[in-house]
C-alpha positions in Angstrom: 68.6 -86.4 3.0 69.6 -83.5 5.2 68.3 -82.7 8.6 65.6 -80.4 7.2 64.1 -83.4 5.3 64.2 -85.8 8.2 60.4 -85.5 8.7 59.7 -86.2 5.0 62.1 -89.1 5.1 60.5 -90.7 8.1 57.0 -90.2 6.6 58.2 -91.7 3.3 59.7 -94.8 5.1 57.1 -95.2 7.8 53.9 -94.3 5.8 54.3 -94.1 2.1 56.5 -97.1 1.6 54.4 -99.2 3.9 51.2 -98.3 2.0 53.0 -99.0 -1.3 54.0 -102.5 -0.1 50.6 -103.2 1.3 49.0 -102.2 -2.1 51.5 -104.3 -4.0 50.8 -107.3 -1.8 47.1 -106.8 -2.2 47.4 -106.5 -6.0 49.5 -109.7 -6.0 47.1 -111.5 -3.7 44.2 -110.4 -5.8 45.9 -111.7 -9.0 46.4 -115.2 -7.4 42.8 -115.2 -6.0 41.4 -114.4 -9.4 43.6 -117.0 -11.0 42.5 -119.6 -8.6 38.8 -118.6 -9.0 38.7 -118.5 -12.8 40.9 -121.6 -13.3 38.7 -123.4 -10.8 35.6 -122.4 -12.8 37.2 -123.7 -16.0 38.2 -126.9 -14.3 34.6 -127.4 -13.0 33.2 -126.7 -16.5 35.6 -129.3 -18.0 34.7 -131.8 -15.2 31.0 -131.2 -15.7 31.2 -131.9 -19.5 33.5 -134.9 -19.0 31.0 -136.3 -16.4 28.1 -135.9 -18.9 30.0 -137.7 -21.7 31.4 -140.4 -19.4 27.9 -141.0 -18.0 26.5 -141.6 -21.5 29.3 -144.0 -22.4 29.0 -145.7 -19.0 25.3 -146.4 -19.5 26.0 -147.8 -23.0 28.7 -150.0 -21.6 26.5 -151.4 -18.8 23.7 -152.1 -21.4 25.9 -153.8 -24.0 29.1 -154.8 -22.1 31.3 -152.9 -24.5 32.0 -149.2 -25.3 30.6 -148.6 -28.7 33.2 -146.9 -31.0 30.4 -145.4 -33.1 28.8 -143.9 -30.0 32.1 -142.2 -29.1 32.5 -140.9 -32.6 29.0 -139.5 -32.7 29.5 -137.8 -29.2 32.7 -136.1 -30.4 31.4 -135.0 -33.8 28.1 -133.7 -32.2 29.9 -131.9 -29.3 28.0 -128.7 -29.0 30.7 -126.7 -27.1 33.5 -127.2 -29.6 33.8 -123.4 -30.0 34.8 -123.2 -26.3 36.7 -126.4 -25.8 38.0 -129.4 -27.7 36.9 -133.0 -27.1 39.3 -135.9 -27.9 39.2 -139.7 -27.8 42.5 -141.3 -26.6 43.7 -144.8 -27.5 45.1 -147.2 -24.9 48.6 -146.3 -26.3 48.0 -142.6 -25.6 47.4 -141.5 -29.1 44.7 -139.0 -30.1 42.3 -140.9 -32.3 39.5 -138.3 -32.7 39.0 -134.6 -32.0 35.9 -132.5 -32.1 37.7 -130.0 -34.3 38.6 -132.6 -36.9 42.3 -131.8 -36.8 44.9 -134.2 -35.6 47.9 -133.0 -33.6 50.8 -132.0 -35.8 53.4 -133.8 -33.7 53.7 -136.1 -30.8 51.4 -134.6 -28.2 52.5 -134.6 -24.6 49.5 -135.4 -22.3 50.6 -135.4 -18.6 46.9 -135.4 -17.7 46.4 -138.7 -19.5 49.3 -140.3 -17.5 47.9 -138.9 -14.3 44.4 -140.3 -15.1 46.0 -143.8 -15.7 47.9 -143.7 -12.4 45.1 -142.1 -10.4 42.6 -144.5 -8.8 39.8 -142.2 -9.7 40.7 -142.3 -13.3 40.8 -138.5 -13.7 43.8 -136.3 -14.5 44.2 -132.5 -14.9 47.0 -130.5 -16.4 47.7 -126.8 -17.2 50.3 -126.2 -19.8 51.4 -124.2 -22.9 51.1 -125.5 -26.4 53.2 -124.1 -29.2 52.2 -123.5 -32.8 53.6 -125.3 -35.8 56.3 -122.7 -36.5 57.0 -122.2 -32.8 56.4 -118.5 -33.0 53.4 -118.4 -30.8 52.1 -120.4 -27.8 48.7 -120.8 -26.1 48.0 -121.6 -22.4 45.4 -124.4 -22.0 43.8 -126.7 -19.4 43.3 -130.3 -20.1 41.1 -132.9 -18.3 41.2 -136.7 -19.0 38.7 -139.2 -17.8 39.5 -142.9 -18.2 36.9 -145.3 -19.9 36.3 -148.9 -18.9 39.5 -150.8 -19.8 38.5 -153.8 -22.0 40.8 -155.5 -24.5 38.4 -155.0 -27.4 38.0 -151.2 -26.6 39.6 -149.0 -29.2 39.4 -145.9 -27.0 40.6 -145.9 -23.4 39.9 -142.2 -22.4 38.2 -139.0 -23.4 40.0 -135.7 -23.0 38.7 -132.1 -22.8 41.0 -129.2 -23.6 40.1 -125.5 -23.1 42.1 -122.4 -23.9 43.0 -120.1 -20.9 44.0 -117.1 -23.0 40.7 -115.3 -22.6 40.6 -116.2 -18.9 44.2 -114.9 -18.4 43.2 -111.7 -20.4 40.4 -111.0 -18.0 42.6 -111.7 -15.0 45.4 -109.4 -16.3 42.9 -106.7 -17.3 41.3 -106.7 -13.8 44.7 -106.9 -12.1 46.0 -104.0 -14.2 42.9 -101.9 -13.4 43.5 -102.6 -9.7 47.2 -101.8 -10.1 46.5 -98.5 -11.8 44.0 -97.7 -9.1 46.7 -98.5 -6.5 49.2 -96.3 -8.4 46.7 -93.4 -8.5 46.0 -93.9 -4.8 49.8 -93.8 -4.1 50.2 -90.7 -6.3 47.3 -88.9 -4.5 48.7 -90.0 -1.1 52.1 -88.7 -2.2 50.6 -85.3 -3.1 48.6 -85.1 0.1 51.6 -86.2 2.1 53.9 -83.6 0.6 51.3 -80.9 1.1 50.8 -82.0 4.7 54.6 -82.3 5.4 55.1 -78.9 3.8 52.4 -77.4 6.1 54.4 -78.8 9.1 58.0 -78.5 7.9 57.8 -74.9 6.6 56.4 -73.5 10.0 58.9 -75.7 11.9 61.8 -74.2 9.8 60.6 -70.7 10.6 60.2 -71.7 14.3 63.8 -73.0 14.3 65.1 -69.9 12.6 63.1 -67.7 15.0 64.3 -69.7 18.0 67.9 -69.3 16.8 67.6 -65.6 16.5 66.0 -65.4 19.9 68.9 -67.4 21.3 71.2 -64.9 19.6 69.5 -62.0 21.4 67.2 -60.7 18.7 63.9 -60.4 20.6 62.2 -58.4 17.8 61.7 -61.4 15.5 58.3 -63.0 15.2 56.7 -66.0 13.4 54.3 -64.8 10.7 52.7 -68.2 9.9 50.2 -68.4 12.8 46.9 -68.7 10.9 46.5 -72.4 11.2 44.3 -73.4 14.2 46.2 -76.5 15.0 49.1 -77.6 17.2 51.7 -75.9 14.9 49.7 -72.7 14.9 49.4 -72.9 18.7 53.1 -73.5 19.0 53.8 -70.4 16.8 51.6 -68.3 19.0 53.3 -69.6 22.1 56.7 -68.8 20.7 55.6 -65.3 19.6 54.2 -64.8 23.2 57.5 -66.0 24.5 59.3 -63.5 22.3 57.1 -60.7 23.5 57.8 -61.7 27.1 61.6 -61.9 26.4 61.5 -58.5 24.7 59.6 -57.0 27.6 62.0 -58.7 30.1 65.0 -57.5 28.1 63.7 -53.9 28.1 62.9 -54.0 31.8 66.4 -55.5 32.5 68.0 -52.7 30.6 65.9 -50.1 32.4 66.8 -51.9 35.7 70.5 -51.7 34.9 70.2 -48.1 34.0 68.1 -47.3 37.1 70.5 -49.3 39.5 73.5 -47.6 37.9 71.9 -44.2 38.6 70.8 -45.3 42.1 74.3 -46.4 42.9 75.9 -43.4 41.4 73.9 -40.9 43.5 74.9 -42.1 47.0 78.5 -42.9 45.9 78.8 -39.3 44.6 77.5 -38.0 47.9 79.8 -40.2 49.9 82.8 -39.4 47.8 82.1 -35.6 47.9 81.6 -35.4 51.7 84.6 -37.7 52.3 86.8 -35.4 50.3 85.4 -32.4 52.2 86.0 -33.9 55.6 89.5 -35.1 54.5 90.3 -31.6 53.1 89.4 -30.0 56.4 91.5 -32.5 58.3 94.5 -31.9 56.1 94.2 -28.2 56.3 93.7 -28.2 60.0 90.2 -26.7 59.7 88.0 -28.4 62.2 84.4 -27.3 61.7 82.4 -29.7 63.9 79.1 -28.7 62.2 80.4 -29.5 58.7 82.1 -32.7 59.8 78.9 -33.9 61.5 76.8 -33.1 58.5 79.2 -34.9 56.2 79.3 -38.0 58.4 75.5 -38.0 58.6 75.3 -37.9 54.8 77.9 -40.6 54.5 76.1 -42.8 57.0 72.7 -42.2 55.3 73.9 -42.9 51.8 75.8 -46.0 53.0 72.5 -47.3 54.5 70.9 -46.7 51.1 73.6 -48.6 49.4 73.3 -51.4 52.0 69.5 -51.6 51.4 70.0 -51.8 47.6 72.7 -54.4 47.9 70.5 -56.5 50.2 67.6 -56.2 47.7 69.8 -57.4 44.9 71.1 -60.3 47.0 67.6 -61.3 48.0 66.5 -61.1 44.4 69.5 -63.3 43.3 68.6 -65.8 46.0 65.0 -65.9 44.9 65.9 -66.4 41.3 68.3 -69.2 42.1 65.8 -70.8 44.6 68.3 -70.5 47.5 66.4 -68.0 49.7 65.9 -69.7 53.0 63.4 -68.8 55.8 64.1 -69.0 59.5 60.6 -69.9 60.7 59.5 -69.1 64.2 56.3 -68.1 66.0 56.1 -64.4 65.8 53.7 -61.7 67.2 52.8 -59.9 64.0 51.7 -56.6 65.7 55.2 -56.2 67.2 57.0 -56.5 63.9 54.6 -54.1 62.2 55.0 -51.5 65.0 58.8 -51.8 64.7 58.7 -51.2 61.0 56.4 -48.2 61.4 58.8 -46.8 64.0 61.7 -47.1 61.6 59.9 -44.8 59.1 58.2 -42.4 61.6 61.0 -39.9 61.7 61.5 -39.9 57.9 57.8 -39.5 57.3 57.7 -36.6 59.7 60.7 -35.0 58.1 59.0 -35.2 54.7 55.7 -33.8 56.0 53.8 -37.1 55.8 51.6 -38.4 58.5 52.2 -42.1 59.3 49.1 -43.5 61.1 49.0 -47.0 62.6 45.4 -48.0 63.5 45.8 -50.5 66.3 43.6 -53.5 66.3 43.2 -55.3 69.7 42.1 -58.4 67.9 45.7 -59.1 66.6 47.7 -57.9 69.6 48.5 -61.4 70.7 48.0 -63.2 67.4 51.0 -65.2 66.3 51.9 -66.4 62.9 54.6 -68.9 61.9 57.0 -66.9 59.8 60.5 -65.6 59.3 60.1 -62.4 61.3 63.1 -60.7 59.7 61.7 -61.3 56.2 58.2 -60.2 57.2 59.7 -57.0 58.7 61.5 -56.5 55.4 58.1 -56.8 53.6 56.6 -54.1 55.8 59.6 -51.8 55.4 59.7 -52.1 51.6 55.9 -51.4 51.3 56.1 -48.4 53.7 59.2 -47.1 51.9 57.2 -47.2 48.6 54.2 -45.5 50.3 56.2 -42.7 51.6 58.3 -42.4 48.4 55.3 -41.9 46.2 53.3 -39.7 48.6 53.0 -35.9 48.5 53.7 -33.5 51.3 50.9 -33.1 53.8 49.4 -36.5 52.9 48.7 -39.5 55.1 49.9 -43.1 55.0 47.5 -45.3 56.9 48.2 -48.9 58.2 45.2 -51.0 59.1 45.0 -54.7 60.3 42.1 -57.1 60.3 41.5 -60.8 61.1 39.9 -62.6 58.2 37.9 -65.8 58.9 40.0 -66.5 62.0 42.6 -68.0 59.7 44.6 -65.1 58.3 45.6 -61.5 59.1 45.4 -58.8 56.4 47.7 -55.7 56.7 46.5 -52.8 54.5 48.9 -49.9 53.8 47.2 -47.0 52.1 48.7 -43.7 50.7 47.3 -40.7 49.0 50.1 -40.5 46.5 50.4 -40.4 42.7 48.8 -43.9 42.2 49.4 -46.3 39.4 47.8 -46.5 36.0 45.5 -49.4 35.0 48.0 -50.4 32.3 51.0 -50.5 34.8 49.1 -52.1 37.7 49.3 -55.7 36.5 53.1 -55.4 36.1 54.1 -53.7 39.3 55.1 -57.0 40.9 57.3 -58.0 37.9 61.0 -57.9 38.3 62.8 -54.8 37.0 59.4 -53.0 36.5 59.1 -49.3 37.6 55.8 -47.6 37.1 57.3 -44.2 37.8 60.9 -43.6 36.6 61.1 -40.2 38.3 61.4 -41.8 41.8 64.4 -43.6 43.1 64.5 -47.3 43.4 65.7 -50.4 41.6 62.4 -51.8 40.5 62.8 -55.2 42.3 61.5 -54.2 45.7 57.9 -55.4 45.1 59.1 -58.5 43.3 61.1 -59.5 46.3 58.1 -58.6 48.6 55.8 -60.7 46.5 58.2 -63.7 46.6 58.6 -63.5 50.4 54.9 -63.3 50.9 54.3 -66.2 48.6 56.9 -68.3 50.4 54.8 -67.7 53.5 51.7 -69.1 51.7 50.3 -65.5 51.7 49.1 -63.1 49.1 50.1 -59.6 48.0 47.3 -57.5 46.4 47.6 -54.0 45.1 44.7 -51.6 44.4 45.4 -48.2 42.9 43.9 -45.3 41.1 46.1 -42.9 39.2 46.3 -39.5 40.9 44.4 -40.7 44.1 46.6 -43.2 45.8 47.5 -46.9 46.3 46.5 -49.6 48.8 48.7 -52.6 49.3 47.2 -55.6 51.1 49.4 -58.3 52.7 47.5 -61.5 53.6 49.4 -63.9 55.9 48.0 -67.1 57.4 47.8 -67.5 61.2 48.9 -70.6 62.9 51.9 -72.4 64.4 54.4 -74.9 63.1 51.9 -77.7 63.7 
């Protein structure tokens, strides 16, 4: 069979074939058990009748010292079970002298049981054989039992022999075995139907899962598995793969938006740099030296170059995080100093954009040290402050507060009065490539990088926001030293 039928093949070999063999062995074992039982019952019946007749003859022999021929003849002629078995009297030469049916054998009669009785010390012989009819067209299975009589020279008869047909016994055995065999075949047929149904219920969804996975591997993230109604492991697997497809489709969409956004973000500073570079170069070539224009152009070039540098650093950090190669240079750091330094970096920009940047000092953390990579923590503060200013309106305020929590961690809260984030977007703002507001510049990976850095420091990044009212970002970092 092909690959798609491998489960059915394994089931047939490992389950169906094994059950079929077991049932066949059981049927065969039952046949031999029944044969032993019924043949044993016939043998006991023959033995019982032989013991009765031999007992009568033995008492007569003890009383008169000789086995009376007339007594044997009367016992044979008056045998009351002649319709079920035949009683015979055997001469010392092994010839059948009398029979309860009155018929003599039509030919030389082979009697292995008589020979066994003569050779056996107990004087009893038993034989199961097949007798043929006169014309040889039919045969009959029988059981014979011979019991030896006292051996005296004047005795005409040396043994009595009982013969019973086994045809009716065999018929019962075969009928019962056939019934059991048919029952086993019906059981196998039912097992086959149930097995095929069960296998189809597994193989069909697995084939769809395989086809879906192949299309997902080929980049078609719109495909879904439709057979997810079963509440079992297969149904759960289908749901998981559908969920994976949803996540892949979302990730692909975000990646495409990220590429578009980054391309736009890169194009804007490059255009400014190229334009002002051409302007400055043109003035230089033409001998026009306008210090004000040159200064303005160089400032723009420097500013946009810084923007490009920040974006490239974000992309590099994101790549390192994705590959697991982002390393931290851990040292004991006074957190308040790094926070004040980050606020100072954005003070002029906030003032230029009409935004008040307020750092509420907390004396409780002035000398508090944490074990961290101070450059990465400073990067966290800068990215969050950049977002707060970016999404704030003119004449609004960005507030930075710090508190000590349970003498074990420091919480830095950065709150703005900007546009806020909707409830549907809020759970996704820390995802890579996600941008809640596409009208503002940015690559969409800043918060993802921030979240990873904070997590690497065993901290937490929590974001609370209300659309149209503002956002609060809480950075929780554990206190302590290297020990």
